[in-house]
C-alpha positions in Angstrom: -18.4 13.4 0.4 -14.8 13.1 -0.7 -12.0 15.0 1.0 -11.8 17.3 -2.1 -15.5 18.0 -1.9 -15.1 18.8 1.8 -12.2 21.1 1.1 -14.2 23.0 -1.6 -17.2 23.2 0.8 -14.9 24.8 3.5 -13.8 27.4 0.9 -17.4 28.2 0.0 -18.2 28.7 3.7 -15.1 30.8 4.2 -14.2 28.3 6.9 -10.4 28.6 6.2 -9.4 27.2 9.6 -11.2 24.0 8.8 -9.9 24.0 5.2 -6.2 24.3 6.2 -6.6 21.7 9.0 -8.1 19.2 6.5 -5.5 19.9 3.8 -2.5 19.7 6.1 -3.7 16.3 7.3 -4.3 14.8 3.9 -1.9 16.7 1.6 1.1 17.2 3.8 3.8 19.8 3.1 3.3 22.1 0.1 4.9 25.5 -0.3 1.9 27.2 -2.1 -0.5 25.9 0.6 1.8 27.0 3.4 2.1 30.5 1.8 -1.7 30.9 1.6 -2.1 29.6 5.2 0.3 32.3 6.4 -1.7 34.9 4.6 -4.9 33.6 6.4 -3.2 33.7 9.8 -2.0 37.2 9.1 -5.5 38.3 8.1 -4.5 39.0 4.5 -7.5 37.2 2.9 -8.3 39.6 0.1 -11.2 39.3 -2.4 -9.3 36.8 -4.5 -8.3 34.5 -1.6 -11.1 32.0 -2.1 -10.5 31.9 -5.9 -6.8 31.1 -5.3 -7.7 28.2 -3.0 -10.3 26.9 -5.5 -7.6 26.8 -8.3 -4.9 25.3 -6.1 -7.0 22.6 -4.3 -7.9 20.3 -7.2 -4.3 20.5 -8.4 -3.0 19.4 -5.1 -5.3 16.4 -5.0 -4.3 15.5 -8.6 -0.7 15.5 -7.5 -1.5 13.3 -4.5 -3.4 10.9 -6.8 -0.4 10.5 -9.2 2.5 10.8 -6.8 2.7 7.3 -5.2 4.2 7.1 -1.8 5.9 4.0 -0.3 5.5 4.4 3.4 8.0 1.6 4.1 11.1 0.3 2.4 10.5 -1.3 -0.9 12.8 -3.3 -3.3 12.1 -2.6 -7.0 11.5 -6.0 -8.8 14.2 -7.2 -11.2 14.1 -9.8 -14.0 10.4 -10.4 -13.8 9.3 -13.1 -16.3 5.8 -14.3 -17.2 2.9 -14.3 -14.8 0.9 -11.8 -16.8 -2.3 -13.8 -16.4 -1.7 -13.9 -12.6 -1.0 -10.2 -12.5 -4.3 -9.5 -14.3 -6.3 -11.8 -12.1 -4.8 -10.1 -9.0 -5.5 -6.6 -10.3 -9.1 -7.7 -11.2 -9.7 -9.0 -7.7 -8.4 -5.8 -6.0 -10.1 -3.5 -8.4 -13.4 -5.3 -7.9 -13.4 -4.4 -4.3 -12.0 -7.7 -2.9 -10.3 -5.9 0.0 -8.1 -8.8 1.2 -6.4 -11.2 -1.3 -3.9 -13.9 -0.7 -1.4 -15.2 -3.2 -0.9 -18.8 -2.1 1.7 -21.3 -3.2 4.7 -23.4 -2.3 7.9 -21.9 -1.1 10.1 -20.5 -3.9 7.3 -20.5 -6.4 7.5 -16.7 -6.9 4.8 -15.3 -4.6 6.9 -12.4 -3.3 8.1 -11.6 -6.8 4.6 -11.4 -8.1 3.4 -9.2 -5.3 6.4 -6.9 -5.7 5.8 -6.7 -9.4 2.2 -5.8 -8.9 3.0 -3.1 -6.4 5.6 -1.6 -8.7 3.5 -1.9 -11.9 0.4 -0.3 -10.3 2.1 2.2 -8.0 0.6 5.1 -9.8 -2.9 3.8 -9.0 -2.3 4.2 -5.2 -1.8 7.2 -2.9 0.1 5.1 -0.4 1.8 1.7 -0.4 3.0 -0.2 2.6 5.2 -3.3 2.1 5.8 -5.5 5.2 7.6 -8.8 5.3 6.6 -11.0 8.3 9.7 -12.1 10.2 8.2 -13.2 13.5 4.6 -12.6 14.5 2.4 -10.4 12.3 1.7 -8.0 15.2 5.5 -7.5 15.7 5.9 -7.0 12.0 3.7 -3.9 12.2 4.9 -2.5 15.5 8.6 -3.0 15.0 8.7 -1.3 11.5 10.6 1.9 12.2 9.3 3.9 9.2 5.7 2.8 9.8 5.9 3.9 13.4 8.1 7.0 13.1 5.1 9.3 14.0 3.8 7.1 16.7 4.8 7.8 20.3 4.6 4.7 22.4 5.2 4.6 26.1 4.9 1.3 28.1 2.2 -0.2 26.0 2.2 -3.8 25.1 2.4 -5.0 21.4 -1.3 -5.6 21.1 -2.2 -2.1 22.2 0.5 -0.6 19.9 -0.8 -2.7 17.0 -4.4 -1.5 17.6 -3.2 2.1 17.8 -1.4 1.7 14.5 -4.4 0.2 12.9 -6.5 3.2 13.9 -3.9 5.5 12.5 -4.0 3.6 9.2 -7.8 3.8 9.1 -7.5 7.6 9.1 -5.4 7.7 5.9 -7.9 8.3 3.1 -7.5 7.8 -0.6 -6.8 4.5 -2.4 -4.0 2.6 -0.6 -2.3 -0.8 -0.8 -0.9 -2.8 2.1 1.2 -5.8 1.2 2.1 -8.4 3.9 4.7 -10.7 2.5 5.3 -14.2 3.8 2.3 -14.4 6.1 2.4 -17.3 8.6 0.0 -17.9 11.4 1.5 -18.0 14.9 0.0 -18.7 18.3 0.4 -15.1 19.2 -1.4 -13.9 16.1 -4.9 -15.4 16.7 -7.4 -14.7 13.9 -9.6 -12.7 16.3 -6.8 -10.4 17.1 -5.1 -9.9 13.7 -6.7 -11.3 10.6 -10.1 -10.1 11.6 -8.8 -6.6 11.1 -8.6 -7.4 7.4 -11.5 -9.8 7.1 -13.9 -7.2 8.5 -12.3 -4.6 6.2 -11.8 -2.1 9.0 -9.1 -0.5 6.9 -11.7 1.1 4.7 -9.3 2.9 2.4 -6.8 0.0 2.0 -6.6 -3.0 -0.2 -4.6 -5.8 1.5 -2.5 -8.3 -0.3 -1.0 -11.3 1.5 1.5 -13.8 0.2 1.6 -17.1 2.1 2.3 -20.8 1.9 -0.8 -21.3 4.1 -4.3 -21.5 2.9 -6.4 -19.0 4.9 -10.2 -19.3 5.0 -12.5 -16.4 4.1 -10.1 -14.6 1.8 -10.0 -14.3 -1.9 -6.9 -16.3 -3.0 -4.8 -16.8 -6.1 -3.0 -20.1 -6.2 0.4 -19.7 -7.8 1.8 -22.6 -9.8 5.4 -23.1 -11.0 6.5 -21.2 -14.1 6.0 -22.9 -17.5 9.1 -24.5 -19.0 9.5 -21.7 -21.5 9.3 -19.0 -18.9 11.6 -20.9 -16.5 14.3 -21.2 -19.3 13.9 -17.5 -20.0 14.4 -16.6 -16.4 17.5 -18.9 -16.2 19.1 -17.2 -19.2 18.5 -13.8 -17.6 20.5 -14.8 -14.6 23.2 -16.6 -16.6 23.6 -14.4 -19.7 27.3 -15.2 -20.3 27.3 -18.9 -19.6 27.2 -21.6 -22.3 24.8 -24.4 -21.7 23.3 -27.4 -23.4 19.6 -26.6 -24.4 18.6 -30.3 -24.1 20.0 -30.6 -20.6 18.5 -27.3 -19.6 15.0 -28.4 -20.7 15.5 -31.6 -18.7 16.4 -29.6 -15.6 
């Protein structure tokens, strides 16, 4: 049963306390919803109350479906050139239920740019998008992200415990969601059993996970990214140097 179906079932049962608890958790702040909840708390549930909820509820879920939400900082891609085949392959993998996909390739080949373009191009297809760039260990990348942890209240817990708590909180976010981990690199702290198993076992049931990495990681669907074609490379160069004169022959040799 979907969340929408659960919400409508609560209305049919006149279980308004359960309805509002479910909606507040999954929809968040909404003025119309808040007004109706105040009416319920005040005991002002007239004969039309259920009908009002039945009209509003599908509209709220439709808004949630189309209103993408970046839960972390995200840089809009600029000057994207080519890679249409790779974008289509990546989308096909994720839409086919391949929960964890790695874009693999040499440094500087355009892995991050491809992943960023994908997230931006398909943002309307997801309820929530998380973009993380690994700076140190993968665990610390999660637990040190301020926006991702702003609703988490940690005490003296170690990083591993905090990471597992965060994973559990992400598991509770329903809908169709995308998690991008850019520049993944295996470290001694991040053992496969502790970290990658989270994604290999698909414990994040409502999330598709996209990695970019120079490393080849077993047991993941992967897309190997090659260098741009000569034609696309020249086009990209001209985008970044629109006012400079250059010799076409020399440019092709470069």
